[in-house]
C-alpha positions as CSV (number, residue, x, y, z in Angstrom):
1,M,0.0,0.0,0.0
2,G,2.8,2.4,0.9
3,L,4.5,1.9,-2.5
4,S,1.2,2.6,-4.3
5,I,0.8,5.9,-2.5
6,L,4.4,6.7,-3.2
7,L,3.9,6.0,-7.0
8,S,0.7,8.1,-7.0
9,F,2.6,11.0,-5.4
10,A,5.4,10.6,-7.9
11,S,2.9,10.7,-10.7
12,L,1.3,13.9,-9.3
13,A,4.7,15.5,-8.8
14,Q,5.3,15.1,-12.5
15,T,2.2,17.2,-13.5
16,V,2.2,20.9,-14.3
17,E,0.2,22.8,-11.7
18,F,-1.6,25.9,-12.8
19,Y,-2.9,28.3,-10.2
20,G,-5.1,31.4,-10.1
21,S,-8.7,32.3,-10.0
22,P,-10.9,29.5,-11.5
23,A,-13.1,32.3,-12.9
24,S,-10.2,33.8,-15.0
25,V,-9.7,32.8,-18.6
26,I,-5.9,32.6,-17.9
27,S,-3.8,31.2,-15.1
28,S,-1.9,33.4,-12.8
29,G,1.1,31.1,-12.8
30,A,2.3,27.6,-13.1
31,V,4.8,25.2,-11.4
32,F,6.3,22.4,-13.4
33,P,8.6,19.7,-12.2
34,A,12.4,20.0,-12.7
35,G,13.8,18.1,-15.6
36,K,10.8,18.4,-17.9
37,R,11.4,19.0,-21.5
38,M,10.0,22.2,-23.0
39,L,9.1,23.4,-26.5
40,W,9.6,27.1,-27.2
41,T,8.5,28.9,-30.4
42,S,9.7,32.1,-31.8
43,G,7.2,34.9,-32.3
44,T,4.7,33.6,-35.0
45,T,2.4,35.6,-37.2
46,G,-0.6,34.4,-39.2
47,G,-0.5,33.1,-42.7
48,V,-2.3,34.5,-45.8
49,A,-6.1,34.4,-45.2
50,D,-7.1,35.2,-48.8
51,S,-4.5,34.6,-51.5
52,T,-6.7,36.4,-54.0
53,A,-6.6,39.6,-52.0
54,K,-4.3,42.4,-53.1
55,E,-1.0,42.8,-51.2
56,G,-1.3,45.6,-48.6
57,T,-5.0,45.1,-48.0
58,R,-6.6,44.0,-44.7
59,E,-8.3,41.1,-46.5
60,R,-4.9,39.5,-47.4
61,F,-4.1,38.4,-43.8
62,G,-7.5,39.2,-42.2
63,D,-8.3,41.0,-39.0
64,T,-6.7,40.3,-35.6
65,R,-9.1,37.4,-34.8
66,T,-8.4,35.8,-38.2
67,Q,-4.7,36.2,-37.8
68,A,-4.8,34.8,-34.2
69,L,-6.8,31.8,-35.3
70,S,-4.2,31.1,-38.1
71,I,-1.4,31.3,-35.5
72,L,-3.2,29.0,-33.0
73,A,-4.0,26.5,-35.8
74,N,-0.3,26.5,-36.7
75,F,0.7,26.0,-33.1
76,E,-1.8,23.1,-32.8
77,K,-0.2,21.5,-35.8
78,T,3.3,22.0,-34.4
79,L,2.3,20.6,-31.1
80,R,0.9,17.5,-32.7
81,E,4.0,17.0,-34.7
82,K,6.1,17.2,-31.5
83,G,3.8,14.7,-29.6
84,L,2.0,17.4,-27.7
85,S,-1.4,19.1,-27.7
86,T,-2.8,22.5,-26.6
87,K,-3.3,20.9,-23.1
88,D,0.5,21.0,-22.8
89,V,0.8,24.8,-23.5
90,L,2.3,26.5,-20.5
91,M,2.6,30.1,-21.7
92,L,1.6,32.5,-24.5
93,R,3.2,35.9,-24.9
94,V,1.0,38.0,-27.3
95,Y,1.9,41.2,-29.0
96,I,-1.0,43.1,-30.6
97,A,-0.4,46.0,-33.0
98,P,-3.2,48.4,-34.1
99,D,-5.3,47.3,-37.0
100,K,-4.4,49.8,-39.7
101,S,-8.0,50.0,-40.9
102,T,-9.3,51.1,-37.5
103,G,-6.1,52.5,-35.8
104,T,-7.0,50.5,-32.7
105,H,-5.7,47.4,-31.0
106,D,-8.3,44.6,-31.4
107,Y,-7.9,42.8,-28.1
108,Q,-11.4,41.4,-28.3
109,G,-10.5,39.7,-31.6
110,W,-7.6,38.0,-29.8
111,Y,-9.7,37.0,-26.8
112,D,-12.3,35.5,-29.1
113,A,-9.7,33.4,-30.9
114,Y,-8.1,32.3,-27.7
115,A,-11.5,31.2,-26.3
116,K,-11.8,28.6,-29.1
117,Y,-8.5,26.9,-28.1
118,F,-8.2,27.3,-24.3
119,G,-10.4,27.0,-21.2
120,T,-13.1,25.0,-23.1
121,A,-14.9,21.9,-22.0
122,D,-12.8,19.8,-24.4
123,Q,-9.6,21.6,-23.5
124,P,-9.7,23.1,-20.0
125,T,-6.0,24.2,-19.8
126,K,-5.7,27.9,-19.3
127,P,-2.1,28.8,-19.9
128,I,-0.2,31.7,-18.4
129,R,-0.5,34.6,-20.8
130,S,0.7,38.1,-21.3
131,T,-1.0,40.4,-23.9
132,I,1.0,43.4,-24.8
133,G,-0.2,46.3,-27.0
134,I,2.7,47.6,-29.2
135,A,3.0,50.3,-31.9
136,G,3.5,47.9,-34.7
137,L,5.1,44.7,-36.1
138,A,7.7,44.4,-38.8
139,N,5.0,43.6,-41.4
140,T,2.4,46.4,-41.1
141,D,-0.3,44.0,-42.5
142,K,0.1,41.8,-39.4
143,F,-1.7,42.8,-36.2
144,I,-0.7,40.0,-33.8
145,E,2.4,37.9,-33.0
146,I,2.5,35.1,-30.5
147,E,5.2,33.2,-28.7
148,M,4.4,29.8,-27.1
149,V,6.0,27.6,-24.5
150,A,4.7,24.0,-23.9
151,V,5.9,21.4,-21.4
152,Y,6.1,17.7,-22.2
153,P,3.9,15.6,-19.9
Protein backbone atom coordinates (compact mmCIF):
# COMPACT_ATOMS: atom_id res chain seq x y z
CA MET A 1 0.00 0.00 0.00
CA GLY A 2 2.81 2.42 0.89
CA LEU A 3 4.45 1.86 -2.50
CA SER A 4 1.19 2.58 -4.32
CA ILE A 5 0.80 5.89 -2.45
CA LEU A 6 4.41 6.75 -3.25
CA LEU A 7 3.88 5.97 -6.95
CA SER A 8 0.70 8.08 -6.98
CA PHE A 9 2.58 10.95 -5.35
CA ALA A 10 5.43 10.62 -7.85
CA SER A 11 2.88 10.72 -10.66
CA LEU A 12 1.29 13.88 -9.26
CA ALA A 13 4.68 15.50 -8.77
CA GLN A 14 5.29 15.13 -12.53
CA THR A 15 2.23 17.20 -13.45
CA VAL A 16 2.23 20.90 -14.29
CA GLU A 17 0.24 22.77 -11.65
CA PHE A 18 -1.57 25.90 -12.83
CA TYR A 19 -2.87 28.30 -10.21
CA GLY A 20 -5.05 31.39 -10.07
CA SER A 21 -8.72 32.28 -10.04
CA PRO A 22 -10.93 29.54 -11.50
CA ALA A 23 -13.13 32.33 -12.93
CA SER A 24 -10.25 33.79 -14.98
CA VAL A 25 -9.65 32.80 -18.61
CA ILE A 26 -5.91 32.59 -17.91
CA SER A 27 -3.79 31.15 -15.11
CA SER A 28 -1.85 33.44 -12.79
CA GLY A 29 1.14 31.14 -12.84
CA ALA A 30 2.32 27.57 -13.06
CA VAL A 31 4.76 25.22 -11.40
CA PHE A 32 6.28 22.39 -13.38
CA PRO A 33 8.63 19.65 -12.25
CA ALA A 34 12.38 19.98 -12.71
CA GLY A 35 13.79 18.06 -15.61
CA LYS A 36 10.76 18.39 -17.88
CA ARG A 37 11.44 19.02 -21.54
CA MET A 38 9.97 22.18 -22.98
CA LEU A 39 9.05 23.38 -26.45
CA TRP A 40 9.57 27.09 -27.18
CA THR A 41 8.51 28.87 -30.35
CA SER A 42 9.70 32.13 -31.81
CA GLY A 43 7.17 34.86 -32.34
CA THR A 44 4.73 33.62 -34.97
CA THR A 45 2.38 35.58 -37.21
CA GLY A 46 -0.60 34.41 -39.21
CA GLY A 47 -0.53 33.13 -42.74
CA VAL A 48 -2.34 34.50 -45.77
CA ALA A 49 -6.10 34.38 -45.22
CA ASP A 50 -7.10 35.25 -48.79
CA SER A 51 -4.51 34.59 -51.48
CA THR A 52 -6.66 36.42 -54.04
CA ALA A 53 -6.62 39.64 -51.99
CA LYS A 54 -4.27 42.38 -53.09
CA GLU A 55 -0.97 42.81 -51.20
CA GLY A 56 -1.28 45.55 -48.58
CA THR A 57 -5.01 45.10 -48.04
CA ARG A 58 -6.55 44.00 -44.74
CA GLU A 59 -8.25 41.12 -46.54
CA ARG A 60 -4.89 39.54 -47.42
CA PHE A 61 -4.13 38.44 -43.83
CA GLY A 62 -7.47 39.23 -42.19
CA ASP A 63 -8.29 41.02 -38.98
CA THR A 64 -6.70 40.32 -35.60
CA ARG A 65 -9.08 37.44 -34.84
CA THR A 66 -8.42 35.79 -38.22
CA GLN A 67 -4.67 36.16 -37.81
CA ALA A 68 -4.80 34.80 -34.23
CA LEU A 69 -6.82 31.77 -35.34
CA SER A 70 -4.23 31.13 -38.06
CA ILE A 71 -1.40 31.27 -35.51
CA LEU A 72 -3.20 29.00 -33.03
CA ALA A 73 -4.00 26.46 -35.77
CA ASN A 74 -0.31 26.51 -36.74
CA PHE A 75 0.68 25.98 -33.09
CA GLU A 76 -1.79 23.10 -32.80
CA LYS A 77 -0.16 21.45 -35.84
CA THR A 78 3.34 22.01 -34.44
CA LEU A 79 2.32 20.61 -31.06
CA ARG A 80 0.85 17.50 -32.70
CA GLU A 81 4.05 16.98 -34.73
CA LYS A 82 6.06 17.17 -31.50
CA GLY A 83 3.80 14.71 -29.62
CA LEU A 84 1.98 17.42 -27.65
CA SER A 85 -1.41 19.13 -27.67
CA THR A 86 -2.83 22.47 -26.59
CA LYS A 87 -3.32 20.89 -23.13
CA ASP A 88 0.48 21.03 -22.80
CA VAL A 89 0.78 24.78 -23.46
CA LEU A 90 2.32 26.50 -20.46
CA MET A 91 2.56 30.10 -21.65
CA LEU A 92 1.59 32.45 -24.45
CA ARG A 93 3.16 35.88 -24.94
CA VAL A 94 1.03 37.95 -27.29
CA TYR A 95 1.90 41.19 -29.05
CA ILE A 96 -0.99 43.13 -30.58
CA ALA A 97 -0.45 46.00 -33.01
CA PRO A 98 -3.16 48.40 -34.14
CA ASP A 99 -5.31 47.26 -37.04
CA LYS A 100 -4.37 49.80 -39.69
CA SER A 101 -7.97 50.05 -40.94
CA THR A 102 -9.27 51.14 -37.51
CA GLY A 103 -6.12 52.46 -35.84
CA THR A 104 -6.96 50.53 -32.67
CA HIS A 105 -5.71 47.38 -30.96
CA ASP A 106 -8.32 44.64 -31.39
CA TYR A 107 -7.93 42.85 -28.07
CA GLN A 108 -11.42 41.36 -28.32
CA GLY A 109 -10.50 39.68 -31.62
CA TRP A 110 -7.57 38.02 -29.82
CA TYR A 111 -9.70 37.04 -26.82
CA ASP A 112 -12.32 35.48 -29.11
CA ALA A 113 -9.67 33.41 -30.95
CA TYR A 114 -8.07 32.32 -27.65
CA ALA A 115 -11.45 31.16 -26.30
CA LYS A 116 -11.75 28.64 -29.14
CA TYR A 117 -8.54 26.86 -28.05
CA PHE A 118 -8.18 27.30 -24.28
CA GLY A 119 -10.41 27.00 -21.22
CA THR A 120 -13.08 25.01 -23.06
CA ALA A 121 -14.94 21.87 -21.97
CA ASP A 122 -12.81 19.80 -24.38
CA GLN A 123 -9.55 21.58 -23.53
CA PRO A 124 -9.70 23.06 -20.01
CA THR A 125 -6.04 24.17 -19.75
CA LYS A 126 -5.73 27.92 -19.26
CA PRO A 127 -2.08 28.83 -19.90
CA ILE A 128 -0.17 31.69 -18.36
CA ARG A 129 -0.52 34.61 -20.75
CA SER A 130 0.68 38.15 -21.32
CA THR A 131 -1.03 40.35 -23.89
CA ILE A 132 0.97 43.42 -24.81
CA GLY A 133 -0.15 46.32 -27.01
CA ILE A 134 2.65 47.57 -29.25
CA ALA A 135 3.05 50.30 -31.87
CA GLY A 136 3.54 47.88 -34.74
CA LEU A 137 5.05 44.68 -36.10
CA ALA A 138 7.73 44.39 -38.79
CA ASN A 139 5.01 43.63 -41.37
CA THR A 140 2.38 46.37 -41.08
CA ASP A 141 -0.27 44.01 -42.51
CA LYS A 142 0.11 41.80 -39.41
CA PHE A 143 -1.66 42.79 -36.20
CA ILE A 144 -0.68 39.97 -33.84
CA GLU A 145 2.41 37.90 -33.03
CA ILE A 146 2.46 35.09 -30.47
CA GLU A 147 5.22 33.15 -28.70
CA MET A 148 4.38 29.79 -27.13
CA VAL A 149 5.98 27.58 -24.48
CA ALA A 150 4.74 24.02 -23.92
CA VAL A 151 5.86 21.38 -21.41
CA TYR A 152 6.09 17.67 -22.21
CA PRO A 153 3.87 15.58 -19.91
